[in-house]
C-alpha positions in Angstrom: 15.3 26.8 -32.9 14.6 25.5 -36.4 16.5 25.3 -39.7 15.2 28.8 -40.7 16.7 30.4 -37.6 19.3 33.0 -38.4 23.0 32.0 -37.8 23.3 35.0 -35.3 21.0 33.2 -32.8 23.8 30.7 -32.1 26.0 31.5 -29.0 29.3 33.2 -29.8 28.3 34.5 -33.3 28.3 38.3 -33.3 27.8 40.7 -36.2 31.4 40.3 -37.6 31.3 36.5 -37.5 27.7 36.5 -38.9 29.0 38.5 -42.0 31.8 36.0 -42.5 29.4 33.1 -42.4 27.1 34.9 -44.9 30.1 35.4 -47.1 30.4 31.6 -47.1 26.8 31.3 -48.1 25.6 30.4 -44.6 22.6 32.5 -43.4 20.5 30.1 -41.4 21.1 27.2 -39.0 19.8 24.9 -41.8 22.5 26.3 -44.2 25.1 25.6 -41.5 24.3 21.9 -41.0 24.5 21.4 -44.8 27.8 23.3 -44.9 29.8 20.0 -45.2 33.5 19.6 -44.4 35.8 19.7 -47.4 38.0 17.0 -45.9 39.1 15.4 -42.6 42.4 15.2 -40.7 42.8 11.5 -39.9 45.0 11.3 -36.8 46.9 8.0 -37.1 49.7 6.6 -34.8 53.1 8.2 -35.1 55.7 6.3 -37.2 59.5 6.2 -36.8 61.4 8.8 -38.9 62.9 6.0 -41.0 59.3 4.9 -42.1 58.1 8.4 -43.3 56.9 8.3 -46.9 56.9 11.1 -49.4 53.5 12.5 -50.4 51.7 11.4 -47.2 50.5 13.3 -44.2 52.2 11.5 -41.3 53.0 11.9 -37.6 56.4 11.6 -35.9 57.5 11.9 -32.3 61.1 12.9 -31.3 63.3 15.5 -29.7 64.6 18.8 -31.1 68.1 18.2 -32.4 70.7 21.0 -33.0 70.0 24.7 -33.7 66.6 26.2 -34.5 67.0 28.4 -37.6 64.8 31.2 -38.9 65.7 32.6 -42.4 66.3 36.3 -42.6 63.7 36.7 -45.4 61.3 39.2 -43.9 58.5 38.6 -46.5 58.3 34.9 -45.8 60.6 33.8 -43.0 61.1 30.0 -42.8 61.6 28.3 -39.4 63.7 25.1 -39.7 64.4 22.4 -37.0 65.7 18.9 -37.0 63.6 16.2 -35.2 65.4 13.1 -34.0 64.3 9.6 -32.8 66.2 6.3 -32.5 65.6 5.5 -36.2 66.9 8.8 -37.7 66.5 12.6 -38.2 64.1 14.7 -40.3 63.9 18.4 -41.0 60.7 20.2 -40.2 59.9 23.6 -41.7 57.2 26.3 -41.1 56.4 29.4 -43.2 55.8 32.8 -41.6 56.0 31.5 -38.1 59.3 32.8 -36.6 57.8 32.8 -33.1 58.0 29.0 -33.0 61.7 29.4 -32.2 60.6 30.0 -28.5 58.1 27.1 -28.5 60.6 24.6 -29.9 63.6 25.8 -27.8 62.0 24.5 -24.6 63.2 20.9 -25.4 61.6 17.7 -24.4 59.6 15.2 -26.6 57.5 16.8 -29.3 55.0 15.3 -31.8 54.7 16.8 -35.3 52.0 16.0 -38.0 52.3 17.2 -41.5 52.9 16.6 -45.2 56.1 14.7 -46.0 57.7 16.2 -49.1 61.0 15.8 -50.9 63.3 18.8 -50.9 66.5 18.2 -52.8 67.9 14.8 -51.8 66.0 14.4 -48.5 62.5 14.3 -47.0 61.1 17.2 -45.1 57.9 17.4 -43.0 56.3 20.7 -44.1 54.3 23.1 -42.0 53.3 20.4 -39.4 51.0 20.8 -36.5 52.8 20.8 -33.2 51.7 18.8 -30.1 53.7 19.8 -27.1 54.1 18.0 -24.8 54.0 15.0 -27.1 51.2 13.3 -25.0 48.7 15.8 -26.2 48.5 13.9 -29.5 46.9 11.0 -27.7 43.7 13.1 -27.4 43.3 13.1 -31.2 44.7 9.7 -32.0 42.3 7.7 -34.2 39.9 10.5 -34.7 38.7 12.3 -37.9 38.7 16.1 -37.4 36.5 18.0 -40.0 38.1 20.7 -42.1 35.7 23.2 -43.6 36.0 25.6 -46.6 36.9 28.9 -45.1 36.9 32.6 -46.0 39.5 35.1 -44.8 39.0 35.9 -41.1 37.1 32.7 -40.4 38.7 29.8 -38.5 37.9 26.2 -38.7 37.4 26.1 -34.9 34.6 28.7 -35.2 32.8 26.6 -37.7 33.2 23.4 -35.7 31.7 25.1 -32.5 28.8 26.6 -34.5 28.0 23.2 -36.2 28.1 21.4 -32.8 25.6 23.9 -31.4 23.3 23.7 -34.3 23.2 19.9 -34.2 22.5 20.0 -30.5 19.6 22.4 -30.8 17.8 21.0 -33.9 15.3 18.1 -34.1 17.0 16.0 -36.8 14.8 13.0 -36.2 12.3 14.0 -39.0 13.1 11.6 -41.8 13.1 13.0 -45.4 13.1 9.7 -47.2 10.3 7.1 -47.2 11.3 4.3 -44.8 10.7 1.6 -47.4 13.2 3.2 -49.7 15.8 3.8 -47.0 15.6 0.2 -45.9 15.8 -1.1 -49.5 19.1 0.7 -50.1 20.5 0.2 -46.6 20.7 4.0 -46.0 21.4 5.6 -42.6 18.8 7.7 -40.9 19.0 11.5 -41.5 19.9 12.2 -37.9 22.8 9.7 -38.0 24.0 11.0 -41.4 24.2 14.7 -40.4 26.1 13.9 -37.2 28.3 11.4 -39.0 29.3 13.7 -41.9 30.4 16.5 -39.6 31.9 14.5 -36.7 32.5 10.9 -37.7 33.8 8.6 -35.0 35.7 6.6 -37.6 35.9 6.0 -41.4 33.0 3.5 -41.4 30.7 6.1 -39.8 31.8 8.7 -42.4 31.2 6.4 -45.4 27.8 5.4 -44.1 26.7 9.0 -43.4 28.1 10.3 -46.7 26.4 7.5 -48.8 23.0 8.5 -47.3 23.5 12.2 -48.1 24.9 11.7 -51.6 22.0 9.3 -52.4 19.5 12.0 -51.3 21.3 14.7 -53.3 21.4 12.6 -56.5 17.8 11.5 -55.9 16.4 15.1 -55.7 18.4 16.1 -58.7 17.2 13.2 -60.8 13.6 13.8 -59.7 13.9 17.4 -60.8 15.1 16.2 -64.2 12.3 13.7 -64.5 9.8 16.6 -63.8 11.5 18.7 -66.4 11.4 15.9 -68.9 7.7 15.4 -68.2 7.0 19.1 -68.6 9.0 19.3 -71.9 8.1 15.8 -73.3 6.7 16.0 -76.8 6.5 19.8 -76.8 5.1 21.1 -80.1 7.8 22.5 -82.5 6.8 26.2 -83.0 9.9 26.8 -85.1 10.2 24.5 -88.0 13.8 25.2 -89.1 14.2 23.9 -92.7 17.5 22.9 -94.4 19.3 25.8 -96.1 21.4 25.7 -99.2 23.5 28.6 -97.8 24.7 26.3 -95.0 25.8 23.7 -97.6 27.8 26.4 -99.5 29.3 27.6 -96.2 30.5 24.1 -95.3 32.1 23.6 -98.8 34.0 26.9 -98.5 35.5 26.0 -95.1 39.2 25.1 -95.3 38.5 21.8 -93.6 35.9 19.0 -93.8 33.8 18.1 -90.9 34.7 14.8 -89.3 32.3 11.9 -89.6 31.1 12.4 -86.0 30.4 16.1 -86.6 28.4 15.3 -89.8 26.3 12.7 -87.9 25.6 15.1 -85.0 24.7 17.9 -87.5 22.2 15.5 -89.2 20.6 14.7 -85.8 20.2 18.4 -85.0 18.7 19.2 -88.4 16.3 16.3 -88.0 15.2 17.5 -84.5 14.6 21.1 -85.7 12.5 19.9 -88.6 10.5 17.4 -86.6 7.0 18.0 -85.1 8.5 18.3 -81.7 10.9 20.8 -80.1 14.6 19.8 -79.8 16.3 19.1 -76.4 19.7 17.7 -77.2 23.1 17.5 -75.6 26.3 17.4 -77.7 29.1 15.6 -75.8 32.6 15.8 -77.1 36.2 16.2 -76.0 37.9 19.6 -75.9 38.9 20.3 -79.5 36.4 17.9 -81.1 34.6 20.7 -82.9 31.3 21.2 -81.0 31.3 25.0 -81.6 31.2 24.8 -85.4 28.2 22.5 -85.2 26.4 24.9 -82.8 27.3 27.8 -85.3 25.6 25.8 -88.1 22.5 25.4 -86.0 22.4 29.1 -85.1 23.1 30.2 -88.7 20.3 27.9 -90.0 17.8 29.3 -87.4 18.6 32.9 -88.6 18.3 32.0 -92.3 14.8 30.7 -91.5 13.9 34.1 -90.1 14.4 33.5 -86.4 16.8 34.5 -83.6 19.3 32.3 -81.9 21.2 32.7 -78.6 24.3 31.1 -77.1 25.3 31.4 -73.4 28.8 30.7 -72.1 29.8 30.3 -68.4 32.3 33.2 -68.3 32.6 36.7 -69.9 36.0 35.8 -71.4 34.6 32.8 -73.2 31.5 34.7 -74.3 33.7 37.4 -75.8 35.8 34.8 -77.5 32.8 33.1 -79.1 31.6 36.5 -80.2 34.9 37.5 -81.8 35.5 34.1 -83.5 31.9 33.9 -85.0 32.0 37.5 -86.1 35.3 36.9 -87.9 34.0 33.7 -89.4 30.9 35.4 -90.8 32.9 38.3 -92.1 35.4 36.1 -93.9 32.6 34.1 -95.6 30.4 37.2 -96.3 27.5 35.8 -94.2 25.0 38.7 -93.6 24.0 37.9 -90.0 24.0 40.5 -87.2 25.7 39.3 -84.0 25.2 40.9 -80.5 27.3 40.5 -77.4 25.5 40.9 -74.0 27.6 40.6 -70.8 27.3 41.9 -67.3 30.3 44.2 -67.5 28.7 46.4 -70.2 27.6 49.9 -69.2 23.9 50.6 -68.6 23.8 52.5 -71.9 25.4 49.7 -73.9 22.9 47.2 -72.4 19.9 49.5 -73.2 21.0 49.8 -76.8 21.6 46.0 -77.0 18.1 45.3 -75.5 16.5 47.5 -78.2 18.3 45.7 -81.0 17.4 42.3 -79.6 13.7 43.2 -79.1 13.2 44.5 -82.6 15.1 41.6 -84.2 18.0 43.5 -85.6 20.3 41.3 -83.5 19.9 37.8 -84.9 22.5 35.8 -83.0 23.0 36.9 -79.4 26.1 35.7 -77.5 26.7 36.3 -73.8 26.7 35.1 -70.2 23.8 34.8 -67.8 23.0 38.4 -68.8 21.0 36.7 -71.6 18.4 35.6 -69.2 17.9 38.8 -67.2 14.3 40.1 -67.0 15.0 43.1 -69.2 16.0 41.0 -72.2 13.1 40.5 -74.5 13.6 38.5 -77.7 11.5 39.1 -80.9 11.4 35.4 -82.0 13.9 33.3 -80.2 13.9 29.8 -81.8 17.2 28.3 -80.7 19.1 28.4 -77.3 22.6 27.0 -77.1 24.4 26.7 -73.7 28.1 26.0 -73.6 29.6 23.8 -70.8 26.0 22.9 -69.7 27.0 21.4 -66.4 28.1 24.9 -65.2 24.4 26.0 -65.4 21.6 24.8 -63.2 18.5 23.1 -64.6 16.4 26.1 -63.5 18.7 28.6 -65.3 18.4 26.6 -68.5 14.6 26.5 -68.0 14.4 30.3 -67.6 16.5 30.8 -70.7 14.2 28.4 -72.7 11.2 30.5 -71.5 12.6 33.5 -73.2 11.1 32.2 -76.4 7.9 30.2 -77.2 9.5 26.9 -76.2 12.6 27.3 -78.4 14.9 24.4 -79.4 17.5 23.6 -76.8 21.0 22.6 -77.6 23.6 22.1 -74.8 27.3 21.4 -75.2 29.7 19.7 -72.7 33.4 18.9 -73.0 33.2 16.7 -70.0 33.3 13.1 -71.2 30.9 10.9 -69.2 30.3 7.2 -69.9 26.9 6.9 -71.6 25.3 5.0 -68.8 25.9 8.0 -66.5 25.1 10.6 -69.1 21.6 9.1 -69.6 20.9 9.6 -65.9 22.6 13.1 -65.5 21.1 14.5 -68.7 17.8 12.7 -68.3 15.8 15.6 -70.0 18.0 15.6 -73.1 18.7 13.4 -76.1 22.5 12.7 -76.4 24.8 13.1 -79.3 28.5 12.3 -79.1 31.4 13.8 -81.1 34.1 11.1 -80.5 36.6 12.1 -83.2 39.2 14.9 -83.2 39.9 16.9 -86.4 42.7 15.3 -88.5 44.9 18.4 -88.2 45.2 18.2 -84.4 48.6 17.1 -83.1 48.1 14.7 -80.2 49.4 16.1 -76.8 52.6 14.5 -75.5 52.2 13.5 -71.8 54.5 12.6 -69.0 53.9 11.6 -65.4 56.9 12.5 -63.2 57.8 13.0 -59.5 59.1 16.1 -57.9 62.7 15.3 -58.8 61.8 16.3 -62.4 60.7 19.9 -61.3 63.9 21.7 -62.3 64.0 19.9 -65.7 60.3 21.0 -66.2 61.2 24.6 -65.4 64.0 24.6 -68.0 61.5 23.1 -70.6 59.0 25.8 -69.8 61.7 28.5 -70.1 62.7 27.1 -73.5 59.1 27.1 -74.7 58.6 30.7 -73.5 61.8 31.8 -75.3 60.4 30.3 -78.5 57.3 32.5 -78.1 55.0 29.8 -76.6 52.9 30.1 -73.4 52.4 27.8 -70.4 49.9 27.0 -67.7 51.0 25.7 -64.2 48.1 24.4 -62.1 48.2 24.3 -58.3 45.4 22.9 -56.1 45.3 25.7 -53.5 45.1 29.5 -53.5 47.1 30.4 -50.5 48.6 28.8 -47.4 46.1 27.0 -45.1 46.6 26.0 -41.5 48.3 22.9 -42.8 50.3 23.5 -46.0 49.8 20.3 -47.9 50.1 21.3 -51.5 51.7 23.9 -53.8 49.8 27.2 -53.5 49.2 29.7 -56.3 50.3 33.0 -54.8 53.7 31.9 -53.4 54.3 29.6 -56.3 53.9 32.5 -58.8 56.5 34.5 -56.8 58.9 31.6 -56.7 58.7 30.8 -60.4 59.2 34.4 -61.4 62.6 34.2 -59.7 63.3 30.8 -61.2 62.5 31.8 -64.9 64.1 35.2 -64.9 62.9 38.7 -65.7 62.5 38.1 -69.4 59.4 35.9 -68.9 56.2 37.5 -67.6 54.4 35.4 -64.9 51.0 36.0 -63.3 48.5 34.1 -61.3 44.7 33.4 -61.3 42.4 31.9 -58.8 38.7 31.6 -58.0 38.7 34.1 -55.1 39.6 37.0 -57.4 36.9 39.3 -58.7 35.5 38.3 -62.1 36.8 41.6 -63.6 40.3 40.7 -62.3 40.0 37.1 -63.7 38.9 38.4 -67.1 41.7 40.9 -67.3 44.3 38.2 -66.5 42.8 35.8 -69.1 42.7 38.6 -71.7 46.3 39.4 -71.1 47.2 35.7 -71.4 45.3 35.4 -74.6 47.2 38.4 -76.0 50.5 36.8 -75.0 51.3 39.6 -72.5 51.7 36.8 -69.9 53.9 33.8 -70.8 53.4 31.7 -67.7 50.0 31.6 -65.9 50.0 30.0 -62.5 46.4 29.1 -61.8 43.9 26.9 -59.8 41.4 24.9 -61.8 39.5 28.1 -62.5 40.9 27.8 -66.1 39.3 24.4 -66.5 36.6 26.1 -68.5 38.6 28.9 -70.1 39.3 30.6 -73.4 41.0 29.3 -76.4 44.7 30.1 -76.4 46.2 28.3 -79.4 49.7 29.6 -78.5 49.7 27.8 -75.1 51.7 24.6 -75.5 52.6 23.4 -72.0 50.3 22.4 -69.1 52.1 21.4 -65.9 49.9 20.2 -63.0 51.4 20.2 -59.6 50.2 17.6 -57.0 48.4 15.8 -59.9 47.5 13.0 -57.4 45.1 15.4 -55.8 42.7 15.5 -58.8 40.4 13.0 -60.5 41.4 11.7 -63.9 38.5 13.4 -65.6 39.4 16.8 -64.2 43.0 16.3 -65.2 41.9 15.5 -68.7 39.8 18.7 -68.7 42.8 20.7 -67.6 44.9 19.1 -70.3 42.4 20.4 -72.9 43.6 23.9 -72.4 46.6 23.1 -74.6 46.9 21.3 -78.0 44.6 23.9 -79.6 47.0 25.3 -82.2 49.5 24.1 -84.8 52.4 23.7 -82.4 53.2 20.5 -80.6 51.8 20.6 -77.0 52.9 18.9 -73.8 51.3 18.0 -70.5 53.4 17.3 -67.4 51.6 15.6 -64.5 53.8 16.1 -61.4 53.0 13.9 -58.4 54.5 14.0 -54.9 53.0 10.6 -54.1 55.1 7.5 -54.6 52.3 5.0 -54.1 51.6 2.3 -56.7 47.9 3.2 -56.8 48.7 6.9 -57.7 51.1 5.8 -60.4 48.6 3.4 -61.9 45.9 6.1 -62.1 48.1 8.8 -63.6 49.6 6.4 -66.1 46.2 6.2 -67.8 46.6 9.9 -68.8 50.1 9.0 -70.1 48.6 6.3 -72.2 45.6 8.0 -73.9 44.2 11.4 -74.8 40.7 9.8 -75.2 38.4 11.5 -72.7 35.7 8.8 -72.8 38.3 6.0 -72.1 39.7 8.1 -69.2 36.2 8.7 -67.8 35.5 4.9 -67.8 38.9 4.1 -66.2 38.1 6.8 -63.6 35.0 4.9 -62.6 36.9 1.7 -62.1 39.7 3.1 -60.1 38.1 5.6 -57.7 36.8 3.8 -54.7 35.7 5.1 -51.3 39.2 5.3 -50.0 39.9 8.1 -52.4 37.4 10.4 -50.6 40.1 11.6 -48.2 42.7 12.3 -50.9 41.4 13.1 -54.4 39.6 16.2 -55.4 36.1 15.9 -56.7 35.5 16.3 -60.5 33.4 19.3 -59.9 30.8 18.1 -62.4 27.3 19.4 -61.7 28.5 21.2 -58.6 27.0 18.8 -56.1 27.8 19.6 -52.5 28.9 16.1 -51.7 28.3 13.8 -54.6 30.9 13.1 -57.4 29.4 11.4 -60.5 32.6 9.4 -61.1 33.4 8.4 -57.6 29.8 7.8 -56.7 28.6 6.2 -59.9 27.0 3.2 -58.2 25.1 5.5 -55.8 23.9 7.6 -58.8 22.6 4.4 -60.5 20.7 3.4 -57.3 19.2 6.9 -57.0 18.0 6.7 -60.6 16.3 3.4 -59.8 14.8 4.9 -56.7 13.5 7.9 -58.6 11.6 5.6 -61.0 10.2 3.6 -58.1 9.0 6.8 -56.3 7.3 8.2 -59.4 5.4 4.9 -59.8 4.5 4.3 -56.1 4.8 7.5 -54.0 2.9 10.5 -55.5 2.1 12.0 -52.1 5.8 12.0 -51.1 6.8 13.6 -54.4 4.2 16.4 -53.9 5.7 17.0 -50.4 9.2 17.0 -51.8 8.3 19.8 -54.3 7.1 22.0 -51.5 10.0 21.2 -49.1 12.8 23.8 -49.4 15.1 21.7 -47.3 15.3 18.9 -49.8 15.6 21.1 -52.9 18.3 20.0 -55.2 21.7 21.8 -55.1 21.5 22.1 -58.9 18.1 23.9 -58.8 
């Protein structure tokens, strides 16, 4: 058996299970061993009831006390029981598990492990695992049990068994890093790392295994950027885009003046496009800093010089919004430029007609999604490529887009604030411009960090904002109940808040497992104010512009990194009305409060990103969601900043000293970067 062996060759994986694995992106044994856990259950000793802490997953041992109750709600019955030890009593609840009445009624000592939350005036252990008899817990005590990302119909146990088989059959002793490099940075062997990431004996084994795999992931990504930079370095400028008086007139007619930072970045872009060499530039700026108008100026100038420009967005909804806003802008200022929208949901006939207009040059600015880089799209004279939210696209996708023209100018935009030291590494193939000022007409967002006792007050505030015609987002970390319900989930939360807010307010939900067409429909309805309260996962992190949305409430805020919370906050504060962000935390720890207070103190994304680097140590790996930046499988550019810097050093050393190894790397599919 080798890494290319199909997943069905493993014992116990039939046709049905194979299809479920494929749905999760696992087709081969090699895919399986790189299908890393999303987290771990850390089985620690039981504590007395009196020492249970809100916001933590803890274990308690006691006896069933009093009557076991099952609510009569047939849609979501709730089973409730009191557990008592010598220090006190705590209520335990389970959702949709009425059959537990029989298990719990048998009496005797029982051990429960679950999330401790506050319900009303008391603590509750919610949806806990049951160990009966209590001695069964000893088998797991002190261990770390992997939890994998799952699809409907797949169980964690099935993945665990398959991974154990794969590790047992594969030869993992073949090392993919030069030994000199591995020893220099004190990295674990590949064999140790793979076993340690899936089934760590303790936290130290996990940290050591993860460090090795994150280092390798970053290294391969940086090397791919170095190659791209080398390939693109000093490319001849085939499209000399000269300054246009029409652009100056347009800027004077706008009802606002560009900020100093916008003017500086626009000057840098103009200088690039006029230079002897092709532009490859990143515009970094907070949400609302005005990156899009600078991109529009560049596209407009390219067209006025006789060329075509294209702009790619990560979602159809955002592409449509760019199209509509730029179209309206050009119509209002009588700018005679033809704009085209090209997205995957268009009919075959609509696409054919769009392809024809693009090919003959009638369409001068083309806006869309990845449909812009499909094989059938042929441009007449593409001189400028703009990608929005660049980290959502892979290096190769961007490269394919660039190849649609004769080495066109590349301009990429990102609203994710990253400290410059990291940005230079992550965007190693690009020059960097920063827009670090917000337009003067923007009202700063008012923030508050609260615990769950504030929830009713928050609901009343949301109700008031909706009654005044405003709209609200509520963010939950999960889509639906998992085996261990640890955090608020979108589907049930939406049902609950509908009842809470009343029939006069329309509530709907959005999550990443929905079809793209469903997500687009929900976001379009929200943009049209047909939905007043949208309960969502972080799928709206890169969403459309809804100036009427004034409230962002984040449940379980302690589960997210600061940079991601700041990105979410950027969904509000886009209009003329005062906006608010409520960060609700179920954790009472000093560390959590310290982290979240940074968001209370500042709306400056770059300051927040820097603080995130200082505060997020390895201990957070078990509790804080990754930033999602760059879509690495394991690495997090904020949490693993030091590893990223070491990988950058290592890349330089390899390029200088190990040409043979680099050539082997390029051919080795196993070590290909996740971004490529």
